[in-house]
SERO-818334 format. One line per field, with one value per residue (C-alpha): residue number from 1; x, y negated, z negated. Coordinates in nm, 2 decimals, always signed. Example, Ala and Ser with C-alpha at 12.3 -4.5 7.8 and 13.67 -1.06 7.14 Angstrom:
nr <- (1 2)
X <- (+1.23 +1.37)
Y <- (+0.45 +0.11)
Z <- (-0.78 -0.71)
//
This chain:
nr <- (1 2 3 4 5 6 7 8 9 10 11 12 13 14 15 16 17 18 19 20 21 22 23 24 25 26 27 28 29 30 31 32 33 34 35 36 37 38 39 40 41 42 43 44 45 46 47 48 49 50 51 52 53 54 55 56 57 58 59 60 61 62 63 64 65 66 67 68 69 70 71 72 73 74 75 76 77 78 79 80 81 82 83 84 85 86 87 88 89 90 91 92 93 94 95 96 97 98 99 100 101 102 103 104 105 106 107 108 109 110 111 112 113 114 115 116 117 118 119 120 121 122 123 124 125 126 127 128 129 130 131 132 133 134 135 136 137 138 139 140 141 142 143 144 145 146 147 148 149 150 151 152 153 154 155 156 157 158 159 160 161 162 163 164 165 166 167 168 169 170 171 172 173 174 175 176 177 178 179 180 181 182 183 184 185 186 187 188 189 190 191 192 193 194 195 196 197 198 199 200 201 202 203 204 205 206 207 208 209 210 211 212 213 214 215 216 217 218 219 220 221 222 223 224 225 226 227 228 229 230 231 232 233 234 235 236 237 238 239 240 241 242 243 244 245 246 247 248 249 250 251 252 253 254 255 256 257 258 259 260 261 262 263 264 265 266 267 268 269 270 271 272 273 274 275 276 277 278 279 280 281 282 283 284 285 286 287 288 289 290 291 292 293 294 295 296 297 298 299 300 301 302 303 304 305 306 307 308 309 310 311 312 313 314 315 316 317 318 319 320 321 322 323 324 325 326 327 328 329 330 331 332 333 334 335 336 337 338 339 340 341 342 343 344 345 346 347 348 349 350 351 352 353 354 355 356 357 358 359 360 361 362 363 364 365 366 367 368 369 370 371 372 373 374 375 376 377)
X <- (-6.36 -6.25 -6.43 -6.58 -6.24 -6.22 -6.54 -6.51 -6.72 -6.47 -6.26 -6.56 -6.75 -6.45 -6.40 -6.77 -6.80 -6.53 -6.75 -7.12 -7.36 -7.35 -7.67 -7.61 -7.90 -7.96 -8.12 -8.12 -7.81 -7.58 -7.32 -7.41 -7.37 -7.04 -6.91 -7.01 -6.85 -6.52 -6.48 -6.35 -6.19 -6.29 -6.66 -6.99 -7.26 -7.63 -7.91 -8.26 -8.41 -8.23 -8.42 -8.11 -7.95 -8.29 -8.28 -7.92 -8.01 -8.31 -8.11 -7.81 -7.59 -7.28 -6.91 -6.80 -6.44 -6.49 -6.40 -6.76 -7.11 -7.30 -7.68 -7.85 -8.22 -8.27 -8.54 -8.77 -8.74 -9.01 -8.88 -8.53 -8.43 -8.51 -8.30 -8.00 -8.04 -8.02 -7.70 -7.54 -7.62 -7.49 -7.20 -7.10 -6.94 -6.70 -6.75 -6.85 -7.21 -7.30 -7.66 -7.75 -8.09 -8.25 -8.51 -8.47 -8.38 -8.59 -8.92 -9.06 -9.34 -9.35 -8.98 -8.99 -8.71 -8.52 -8.15 -8.09 -7.72 -7.62 -7.57 -7.42 -7.62 -7.47 -7.66 -7.49 -7.56 -7.49 -7.17 -7.13 -6.86 -6.70 -6.68 -6.56 -6.29 -6.33 -6.44 -6.47 -6.79 -6.82 -6.85 -7.12 -7.30 -7.27 -7.42 -7.71 -7.77 -7.71 -7.75 -7.48 -7.60 -7.29 -7.43 -7.56 -7.29 -7.01 -7.17 -7.18 -7.46 -7.82 -7.96 -7.80 -7.95 -8.29 -8.29 -8.15 -8.41 -8.70 -8.59 -8.47 -8.81 -9.00 -8.80 -8.87 -9.24 -9.33 -9.09 -8.95 -9.28 -9.48 -9.23 -9.21 -9.56 -9.80 -9.95 -10.17 -10.24 -9.92 -10.06 -10.17 -9.83 -9.66 -9.89 -9.78 -9.42 -9.48 -9.66 -9.37 -9.12 -9.30 -9.31 -8.95 -8.82 -9.18 -9.37 -9.61 -9.97 -10.11 -10.46 -10.38 -10.21 -10.51 -10.75 -10.53 -10.51 -10.87 -10.76 -10.76 -10.47 -10.39 -10.34 -10.12 -9.90 -9.87 -9.76 -9.51 -9.36 -9.33 -9.15 -8.91 -8.86 -8.76 -8.52 -8.70 -8.75 -8.67 -8.85 -8.70 -8.92 -8.96 -8.76 -8.98 -8.77 -8.70 -8.90 -9.18 -9.41 -9.60 -9.45 -9.58 -9.56 -9.56 -9.23 -9.05 -8.96 -8.65 -8.54 -8.22 -8.23 -8.23 -8.16 -8.53 -8.63 -8.70 -8.67 -8.31 -8.33 -8.52 -8.28 -7.98 -8.15 -8.22 -7.86 -7.75 -8.01 -7.87 -7.51 -7.62 -7.82 -7.52 -7.29 -7.56 -7.60 -7.23 -7.21 -7.50 -7.38 -7.00 -6.98 -7.31 -7.37 -7.72 -7.72 -8.04 -8.16 -8.45 -8.58 -8.71 -9.03 -9.29 -9.65 -9.54 -9.34 -8.99 -8.78 -8.43 -8.37 -8.18 -8.09 -7.84 -7.84 -7.63 -7.81 -8.09 -7.86 -7.84 -7.50 -7.57 -7.84 -7.80 -7.97 -7.91 -7.91 -7.85 -7.72 -7.54 -7.77 -7.71 -8.05 -8.00 -8.34 -8.45 -8.12 -8.17 -8.52 -8.44 -8.11 -8.33 -8.44 -8.17 -7.80 -7.59 -7.34 -7.51 -7.41 -7.55 -7.44 -7.42 -7.42 -7.17 -6.95 -6.60 -6.51 -6.63 -6.81 -6.90 -7.26 -7.45 -7.54 -7.23 -7.37 -7.10 -7.17 -6.97 -6.92 -7.12 -6.87 -6.59 -6.80 -6.96 -6.61 -6.52 -6.86 -6.81 -7.02 -6.81 -6.98 -6.75 -6.91)
Y <- (-12.20 -12.55 -12.87 -12.97 -13.00 -12.62 -12.57 -12.43 -12.70 -12.98 -12.93 -12.90 -13.19 -13.42 -13.32 -13.36 -13.70 -13.84 -13.77 -13.81 -13.86 -13.58 -13.46 -13.27 -13.08 -12.78 -12.68 -12.94 -12.94 -12.75 -13.03 -13.20 -13.56 -13.47 -13.31 -13.60 -13.86 -13.68 -13.65 -14.00 -14.27 -14.54 -14.50 -14.68 -14.47 -14.58 -14.38 -14.45 -14.37 -14.67 -14.99 -15.21 -14.96 -14.93 -15.30 -15.28 -14.99 -15.16 -15.48 -15.29 -15.46 -15.25 -15.30 -15.21 -15.19 -14.87 -14.52 -14.39 -14.47 -14.20 -14.23 -14.01 -13.91 -14.11 -13.87 -14.05 -14.37 -14.43 -14.36 -14.28 -14.12 -14.44 -14.63 -14.40 -14.39 -14.77 -14.78 -14.51 -14.66 -15.00 -14.93 -14.57 -14.38 -14.64 -14.63 -14.27 -14.19 -13.90 -13.84 -13.61 -13.49 -13.22 -13.14 -13.04 -13.36 -13.27 -13.22 -13.58 -13.59 -13.97 -14.04 -14.23 -14.16 -13.84 -13.82 -13.56 -13.55 -13.79 -13.57 -13.25 -13.06 -12.88 -12.68 -12.65 -12.33 -12.23 -12.04 -11.68 -11.41 -11.53 -11.90 -11.80 -11.59 -11.28 -10.92 -10.89 -10.70 -10.90 -11.21 -11.05 -10.96 -11.32 -11.45 -11.21 -11.34 -11.71 -11.77 -11.94 -12.29 -12.48 -12.61 -12.29 -12.07 -12.29 -12.32 -11.94 -11.87 -11.74 -12.02 -12.28 -12.11 -12.09 -12.47 -12.56 -12.35 -12.51 -12.87 -12.77 -12.64 -12.92 -13.18 -13.01 -12.96 -13.28 -13.52 -13.40 -13.24 -13.55 -13.78 -13.57 -13.43 -13.62 -13.29 -13.31 -12.95 -12.89 -12.62 -12.41 -12.44 -12.35 -12.04 -11.96 -11.98 -11.74 -11.50 -11.51 -11.45 -11.13 -11.02 -11.07 -10.80 -10.71 -10.83 -11.10 -11.10 -11.45 -11.32 -11.17 -11.49 -11.69 -11.47 -11.50 -11.88 -11.92 -12.11 -12.03 -11.88 -12.20 -12.39 -12.11 -12.11 -12.49 -12.46 -12.19 -12.42 -12.70 -12.46 -12.37 -12.74 -12.80 -12.51 -12.32 -12.01 -11.89 -11.64 -11.33 -11.22 -10.87 -10.79 -10.67 -10.62 -10.27 -10.09 -9.88 -9.86 -10.18 -10.33 -10.56 -10.93 -11.04 -11.21 -11.14 -11.44 -11.48 -11.75 -11.95 -11.91 -11.53 -11.52 -11.60 -11.26 -10.99 -10.66 -10.56 -10.41 -10.70 -10.95 -10.77 -10.77 -11.14 -11.21 -11.03 -11.22 -11.55 -11.44 -11.34 -11.66 -11.87 -11.70 -11.74 -12.11 -12.15 -11.99 -12.20 -12.53 -12.51 -12.29 -12.33 -11.95 -11.82 -11.59 -11.48 -11.27 -11.02 -10.71 -10.38 -10.21 -9.99 -9.91 -9.59 -9.80 -9.71 -10.02 -10.16 -10.45 -10.67 -10.69 -10.95 -11.05 -11.27 -11.39 -11.16 -10.86 -10.65 -10.65 -10.51 -10.30 -10.34 -10.16 -10.26 -10.01 -10.06 -9.70 -9.46 -9.28 -9.04 -9.10 -9.23 -9.14 -9.50 -9.57 -9.26 -9.36 -9.71 -9.61 -9.46 -9.82 -10.05 -10.01 -10.18 -10.10 -9.93 -10.05 -9.94 -10.19 -10.05 -10.26 -10.03 -9.80 -9.69 -9.62 -9.64 -9.33 -9.23 -9.09 -8.91 -9.09 -9.31 -9.50 -9.67 -9.69 -9.99 -10.16 -10.48 -10.70 -10.61 -10.65 -10.98 -11.12 -11.10 -11.11 -11.25 -11.21 -11.18 -11.39 -11.23 -10.89)
Z <- (+2.48 +2.50 +2.60 +2.93 +3.09 +3.09 +3.27 +3.62 +3.79 +3.77 +4.08 +4.31 +4.16 +4.20 +4.56 +4.65 +4.47 +4.70 +5.00 +4.90 +4.61 +4.36 +4.20 +3.88 +3.74 +3.51 +3.18 +2.91 +2.68 +2.90 +2.89 +3.22 +3.09 +2.91 +3.23 +3.45 +3.22 +3.21 +3.59 +3.65 +3.43 +3.40 +3.47 +3.40 +3.23 +3.26 +3.11 +3.25 +2.91 +2.76 +2.81 +2.86 +3.10 +3.29 +3.36 +3.48 +3.71 +3.86 +3.92 +4.03 +3.77 +3.73 +3.80 +4.15 +4.03 +3.83 +3.95 +3.92 +3.81 +3.62 +3.63 +3.36 +3.38 +3.70 +3.82 +3.59 +3.80 +4.05 +4.40 +4.27 +4.60 +4.79 +4.53 +4.58 +4.95 +4.96 +4.75 +4.95 +5.29 +5.19 +4.96 +5.02 +4.73 +4.60 +4.32 +4.32 +4.23 +4.00 +3.90 +3.62 +3.49 +3.28 +3.55 +3.91 +4.10 +4.40 +4.22 +4.23 +4.47 +4.54 +4.60 +4.94 +5.18 +5.18 +5.07 +5.34 +5.44 +5.17 +4.86 +4.73 +4.47 +4.17 +3.91 +3.57 +3.37 +3.01 +2.92 +3.04 +3.02 +3.34 +3.23 +2.88 +3.05 +2.83 +2.86 +2.48 +2.39 +2.07 +2.28 +2.49 +2.17 +2.04 +2.37 +2.33 +1.98 +2.02 +2.40 +2.62 +2.55 +2.41 +2.08 +1.93 +2.08 +1.95 +1.60 +1.60 +1.35 +1.39 +1.18 +1.40 +1.70 +1.55 +1.46 +1.80 +1.99 +1.82 +1.89 +2.24 +2.35 +2.17 +2.36 +2.69 +2.64 +2.45 +2.62 +2.95 +3.07 +3.00 +3.16 +3.48 +3.53 +3.30 +3.18 +2.88 +2.81 +2.61 +2.38 +2.67 +2.83 +2.50 +2.50 +2.86 +2.76 +2.47 +2.71 +2.95 +2.66 +2.58 +2.94 +3.03 +3.27 +3.38 +3.69 +3.60 +3.71 +3.77 +3.73 +3.39 +3.27 +3.39 +3.19 +2.87 +2.91 +3.02 +3.33 +3.70 +3.87 +4.07 +3.74 +3.60 +3.91 +3.88 +3.52 +3.60 +3.87 +3.61 +3.37 +3.66 +3.74 +3.38 +3.38 +3.11 +3.32 +3.67 +3.89 +4.06 +4.34 +4.50 +4.80 +5.08 +5.40 +5.53 +5.27 +5.42 +5.13 +5.02 +4.71 +4.44 +4.51 +4.15 +4.04 +3.72 +3.50 +3.30 +3.04 +3.06 +2.68 +2.68 +2.31 +2.25 +2.39 +2.12 +2.31 +2.33 +2.68 +2.82 +2.66 +2.81 +3.15 +3.11 +3.03 +3.35 +3.55 +3.42 +3.51 +3.86 +3.92 +3.81 +4.06 +4.33 +4.26 +4.27 +4.61 +4.73 +4.58 +4.64 +4.95 +5.13 +5.12 +5.17 +4.86 +4.68 +4.39 +4.41 +4.25 +4.39 +4.29 +4.47 +4.38 +4.21 +3.96 +4.08 +4.02 +4.06 +3.83 +4.07 +4.44 +4.55 +4.91 +5.14 +5.45 +5.35 +5.38 +5.06 +4.88 +4.53 +4.37 +3.99 +3.70 +3.34 +3.06 +2.68 +2.66 +2.90 +3.14 +3.42 +3.58 +3.93 +4.07 +4.14 +4.32 +4.52 +4.62 +4.74 +4.90 +5.18 +5.27 +5.13 +5.19 +4.92 +4.65 +4.35 +4.01 +3.67 +3.40 +3.06 +2.74 +2.57 +2.78 +2.70 +3.06 +3.42 +3.55 +3.90 +3.90 +4.17 +4.49 +4.46 +4.17 +3.96 +3.58 +3.45 +3.12 +3.13 +2.95 +3.18 +3.50 +3.39 +3.32 +3.69 +3.86 +4.21 +4.52 +4.84 +5.11 +5.37 +5.32)
//
């Protein structure tokens, strides 16, 4: 894998920056700043965390002769949306305006006027098999061990990943979280993060988390929203349309850094969740497609790991398995209510197999290399 110039986001970002503001968000240390700075040359780079840059931003002191202005961590600025709206309405996008941040750029509650109609959003994810352009199972195993975050993945050692992971989470919880939310109960949120790590691939009970943390469910839900806003975790909710039996409403939470998960099956499921979410975000951000990711589960415990939809219509039902399995009973159950292609992704499989009930058993590395949701379906 080469540098940021090889990343698949470049073409869409350049096109969008010619028309509107570009808001570039995603997990910390996924290469957003590097990517933004290589889009246009020459450019001006201003980081709100830098005191000198902060003054220049607030006084709007940057060259208008440059090709682009990159604002980093601008969401920490009070009323940053009103600030951007004023620049866009008066000056347009010459120079082009690219805004990056390690938190969702729509989470600030006191941001003044809306940027509606003035920006394109892009969410940058860690590497995956599709972006790395490989179906090599050894690469998939390396991703499972080291994550797809550029620094530990490119260094290629478990010790490098362990050191990176500790500093990465510390920065998020002890710097980004305080900057964004002014939350003081860091230890409790660290504990919540650990509880989620142990519960990956399982529906989460807000009441149970509240008991474990000695807090109320409302507080726990707010903390979970913070962890989502900071791109630590993301929620996959149950799909409830066209299923006759009542189903659980509890979401499942997955980590962008899936290498932190201990259980092999849950880790593999988490990696697949990240690959699916990345493709869904691409469709949403670049093509405006209404794609979503859900899971299926009923009160009897029958479950399908993932359901991908377009315009709320099912497209794929996906199960993940670390070993080959001919059990299609869950697919057969939900097929009575949900019509979609049925895929069983296997971590290690020498060949494609056609199972009962039209379930395709596929090698995960090969399928993830070319994962693409067809919005014309």
